[in-house]
C-alpha positions as CSV (number, residue, x, y, z in Angstrom):
1,X,128.9,43.2,82.9
2,X,128.4,43.4,79.0
3,X,127.8,41.4,76.8
4,X,130.9,39.6,76.3
5,X,130.9,38.0,79.4
6,X,126.7,36.8,79.5
7,X,124.8,35.1,76.8
8,X,121.0,36.2,76.9
9,X,119.1,33.5,76.0
10,X,114.9,32.6,75.5
11,X,116.0,30.0,78.5
12,X,117.2,32.7,80.9
13,X,115.3,35.3,80.1
14,X,112.0,32.6,81.1
15,X,113.7,31.7,83.8
16,X,114.1,34.8,85.4
17,X,110.4,35.0,84.5
18,X,109.8,31.8,86.6
19,X,112.1,33.3,89.8
20,X,110.6,37.1,89.8
21,X,107.5,37.4,87.8
22,X,106.4,33.9,87.8
23,X,102.7,35.2,86.2
24,X,104.2,36.2,83.1
25,X,106.6,33.2,82.8
26,X,104.0,31.1,80.6
27,X,104.2,33.6,77.6
28,X,106.1,32.8,74.7
29,X,109.8,34.3,74.4
30,X,110.8,35.7,71.2
31,X,114.5,37.7,70.4
32,X,112.6,41.3,69.5
33,X,115.9,43.1,68.6
34,X,119.3,44.0,69.6
35,X,119.6,48.0,70.9
36,X,122.9,49.5,71.9
37,X,121.7,49.2,75.8
38,X,119.7,46.4,75.3
39,X,118.2,43.4,74.0
40,X,114.1,43.6,73.4
41,X,112.6,40.1,74.4
42,X,109.1,40.1,73.0
43,X,106.6,38.3,76.0
44,X,104.0,37.2,74.3
45,X,101.7,39.7,72.3
46,X,101.3,43.0,73.9
47,X,104.9,43.0,76.4
48,X,108.7,42.8,76.2
49,X,111.0,42.4,78.3
50,X,114.7,44.4,78.4
51,X,118.2,42.9,79.1
52,X,120.8,45.3,80.3
53,X,123.9,44.1,77.6
54,X,126.3,46.4,75.7
55,X,126.9,49.3,78.2
56,X,127.1,49.6,82.3
57,X,124.9,52.8,82.3
58,X,122.3,51.0,80.7
59,X,121.5,49.5,84.5
60,X,120.6,52.3,85.8
61,X,118.7,53.8,82.3
62,X,116.5,51.2,83.0
63,X,115.6,52.1,86.6
64,X,114.9,55.6,85.7
65,X,112.6,54.8,83.2
66,X,110.8,52.8,85.4
67,X,110.6,55.4,87.6
68,X,109.5,58.1,85.5
69,X,107.7,57.2,82.3
70,X,104.4,55.5,83.7
71,X,103.7,58.6,84.8
72,X,104.6,60.4,81.7
73,X,103.1,57.6,79.0
74,X,99.5,58.5,79.3
75,X,99.4,61.6,78.0
76,X,101.7,61.6,75.2
77,X,99.8,61.3,71.4
78,X,101.8,58.2,70.3
79,X,102.6,54.6,72.0
80,X,105.9,54.5,74.1
81,X,106.8,51.0,75.9
82,X,105.4,52.1,79.2
83,X,107.1,49.9,82.4
84,X,105.2,47.6,84.3
85,X,107.5,45.2,86.4
86,X,111.0,45.3,87.6
87,X,112.9,42.8,87.9
88,X,116.1,42.3,90.1
89,X,119.4,41.6,89.7
90,X,120.1,38.3,91.1
91,X,122.6,34.9,90.5
92,X,120.8,34.4,87.9
93,X,121.8,37.7,86.1
94,X,123.6,40.2,88.3
95,X,122.2,43.2,86.5
96,X,118.6,44.9,86.5
97,X,116.0,44.4,84.1
98,X,112.1,45.5,83.2
99,X,108.7,44.8,81.4
100,X,107.2,46.7,79.4
101,X,104.9,48.1,77.1
102,X,105.4,45.7,73.4
103,X,105.0,49.2,70.6
104,X,104.2,47.2,67.1
105,X,106.5,49.3,64.5
106,X,109.2,49.4,62.1
107,X,112.5,51.4,63.4
108,X,113.0,54.4,60.5
109,X,116.2,53.3,60.1
110,X,115.0,50.7,58.7
111,X,111.8,51.9,57.5
112,X,112.1,55.6,56.7
113,X,109.1,57.8,56.8
114,X,107.4,58.9,53.5
115,X,104.4,60.8,54.4
116,X,106.4,64.4,55.1
117,X,103.8,66.6,56.5
118,X,101.8,64.3,58.1
119,X,105.4,62.8,60.6
120,X,106.0,66.6,60.6
121,X,103.1,67.2,62.4
122,X,102.8,63.7,64.1
123,X,106.6,64.6,65.8
124,X,105.4,68.1,66.6
125,X,102.3,67.7,68.6
126,X,104.3,64.3,70.8
127,X,107.4,67.2,71.5
128,X,104.1,70.1,72.2
129,X,103.1,67.4,74.9
130,X,106.4,66.3,76.2
131,X,108.1,69.3,76.3
132,X,106.5,70.8,79.9
133,X,108.1,72.0,82.9
134,X,110.0,68.9,84.5
135,X,109.7,68.8,88.5
136,X,112.2,68.4,91.5
137,X,114.4,65.5,91.3
138,X,113.9,65.1,87.1
139,X,116.8,63.5,85.9
140,X,120.0,65.0,84.3
141,X,121.0,64.2,80.6
142,X,124.2,62.3,80.1
143,X,126.1,65.3,78.4
144,X,122.4,65.8,76.9
145,X,119.7,68.5,77.8
146,X,122.7,71.5,78.6
147,X,124.8,74.2,77.3
148,X,126.2,73.0,73.7
149,X,129.7,74.3,75.3
150,X,129.9,71.4,77.3
151,X,129.7,69.1,74.4
152,X,132.1,71.0,72.3
153,X,135.2,69.0,72.9
154,X,133.6,66.0,71.5
155,X,132.1,67.4,68.6
156,X,135.2,67.9,67.6
157,X,136.7,64.8,67.8
158,X,133.6,63.4,65.7
159,X,134.3,65.8,63.4
160,X,138.0,64.9,63.0
161,X,137.2,61.2,63.0
162,X,134.7,61.5,60.8
163,X,136.5,63.9,58.0
164,X,139.7,61.6,58.5
165,X,137.0,58.6,57.0
166,X,136.4,60.1,54.4
167,X,132.7,60.5,55.4
168,X,132.0,64.3,55.2
169,X,132.3,66.0,52.0
170,X,132.1,69.3,53.4
171,X,133.4,69.9,56.8
172,X,133.5,73.5,57.1
173,X,130.0,73.9,56.4
174,X,129.4,70.8,59.3
175,X,132.1,73.3,61.5
176,X,130.1,76.4,60.4
177,X,126.2,75.5,61.7
178,X,127.7,73.9,64.6
179,X,130.2,77.1,65.5
180,X,126.8,79.1,65.3
181,X,124.8,77.1,67.7
182,X,127.5,77.6,70.2
183,X,127.3,81.0,69.6
184,X,123.3,81.5,69.9
185,X,122.4,82.7,73.9
186,X,122.0,79.8,76.2
187,X,117.9,78.2,77.5
188,X,116.6,80.7,80.1
189,X,113.4,79.0,80.1
190,X,112.8,76.0,82.7
191,X,114.7,72.9,82.1
192,X,111.6,71.0,80.2
193,X,111.2,67.6,79.9
194,X,113.1,65.8,77.0
195,X,113.8,61.9,75.6
196,X,117.0,63.4,74.5
197,X,117.3,60.7,72.4
198,X,115.9,61.2,68.8
199,X,117.4,59.0,65.7
200,X,116.0,56.6,64.0
201,X,116.3,53.7,65.4
202,X,114.6,55.1,68.2
203,X,110.9,55.9,66.8
204,X,108.7,53.4,65.1
205,X,106.8,53.8,61.9
206,X,104.1,51.9,60.0
207,X,102.2,53.1,56.6
208,X,104.7,55.9,56.0
209,X,104.1,57.7,59.5
210,X,105.1,57.9,63.5
211,X,103.8,55.2,64.7
212,X,105.5,54.8,68.3
213,X,109.0,56.4,70.4
214,X,110.9,54.2,71.7
215,X,114.0,53.7,74.7
216,X,113.2,56.6,76.6
217,X,116.8,55.5,78.7
218,X,118.0,59.2,78.0
219,X,114.9,60.5,79.3
220,X,116.3,63.7,81.6
221,X,114.8,67.6,81.7
222,X,116.8,70.5,80.1
223,X,116.8,72.4,76.4
224,X,114.3,71.4,74.3
225,X,116.6,72.4,71.4
226,X,118.0,68.7,71.4
227,X,114.7,67.0,70.8
228,X,114.1,69.7,68.3
229,X,117.2,68.1,66.3
230,X,115.1,65.6,65.4
231,X,113.1,67.9,62.5
232,X,116.0,67.5,60.7
233,X,117.2,63.7,61.6
234,X,114.6,62.0,61.9
235,X,111.7,63.8,59.0
236,X,112.8,63.9,54.8
237,X,113.8,67.1,52.9
238,X,111.3,69.8,53.2
239,X,109.4,68.9,56.6
240,X,111.1,70.9,59.1
241,X,109.9,73.7,58.7
242,X,105.5,72.8,58.9
243,X,107.6,71.0,61.8
244,X,108.9,73.9,63.7
245,X,105.0,75.9,62.6
246,X,103.1,72.9,64.2
247,X,105.4,72.7,67.7
248,X,104.6,74.6,70.3
249,X,105.4,77.5,71.5
250,X,106.9,78.1,68.4
251,X,110.6,78.2,68.6
252,X,112.7,81.0,68.6
253,X,115.3,81.9,66.4
254,X,118.1,80.9,69.1
255,X,116.5,77.7,69.7
256,X,116.6,76.3,66.7
257,X,120.0,77.3,65.8
258,X,120.6,75.2,69.1
259,X,118.7,72.6,67.8
260,X,120.3,72.6,64.4
261,X,124.5,71.7,66.8
262,X,122.1,69.3,68.5
263,X,121.7,68.2,64.5
264,X,124.9,68.1,63.1
265,X,126.4,66.7,66.0
266,X,123.6,63.8,65.9
267,X,124.2,62.7,62.3
268,X,128.3,62.5,62.8
269,X,127.6,60.3,65.2
270,X,125.2,58.4,63.2
271,X,128.1,58.3,60.6
272,X,130.5,57.1,62.6
273,X,128.7,54.1,64.2
274,X,126.6,53.4,61.4
275,X,130.4,53.3,59.2
276,X,132.3,51.6,62.2
277,X,131.1,47.9,61.3
278,X,132.5,49.0,57.7
279,X,136.1,50.4,59.1
280,X,136.5,47.3,61.0
281,X,135.8,48.6,64.5
282,X,133.0,46.0,66.9
283,X,129.4,47.8,67.5
284,X,129.0,49.4,63.5
285,X,125.0,49.8,62.8
286,X,124.9,49.8,58.8
287,X,121.6,51.6,59.0
288,X,122.4,54.0,60.9
289,X,124.8,55.4,58.2
290,X,122.5,56.4,55.3
291,X,120.0,58.1,57.7
292,X,123.0,60.2,59.6
293,X,124.3,60.9,56.0
294,X,120.9,62.2,54.5
295,X,120.3,64.0,57.6
296,X,123.7,66.5,57.3
297,X,123.0,66.7,53.8
298,X,119.9,68.6,54.2
299,X,121.2,70.8,57.3
300,X,124.3,71.6,54.6
301,X,122.2,72.9,52.1
302,X,119.3,74.7,54.6
303,X,122.8,76.2,56.4
304,X,121.5,79.8,55.2
305,X,117.8,79.8,55.5
């Protein structure tokens, strides 16, 4: 069931709380945001209710967060939404939902960081702590965290679409970055915990730097290059080198090559999603386009470095 079949309202959220978590039902309920997979409803000052609405896969992603994130969250150096309660499918709402802590801040697609050095250090510290060997049974990514070759067909489609729409000034340079990443040696270390979806709408800012990381639905184990791509996606010009210097262990050349490939793929995806509404297709998120275009320019400009 998607947003085209069921309207989520404050009244529905309150009804679900009364049915399954009545001790929280008296709190104010207000809409916080409509994301790609979920709607976020504030529950009082310190909690939030995440309701799946736009993709069928959101159900499994919420259950995954509820299972794994509480054990990871306490050691992370930036605030994250920690699952507190699970809501089960019911007659009123036939999908699972979760209650998490509320993380204050503004998504970086709406308020990009301006303090590059501080942001680079903050992001490096966060990923250094997160990127620890994952236990047996850790989730496998949806096409993320594994060999880049698995994503080659999807990347080719993205590049063709973006080029045909006139959204990529230098497709040959973009393709060269991707092909260099494909040629790099694969990750040979143990699968590490990854956020696996670090784009500007999933990281929060305040006072010019990062103040929180949200949406761990793609949490998985794999190649850290998928997260290290964030240096080009999230940070302003000139800050990637500082990030790489601060991250531990220092990434080797092959990992950085793969990370650049992940970054151009992420940038193309953001450009296409950001421009979707402009070109008449449903689901466009206009705020995703500018940071994705900036990331692509950044990657092409530093292709020889």
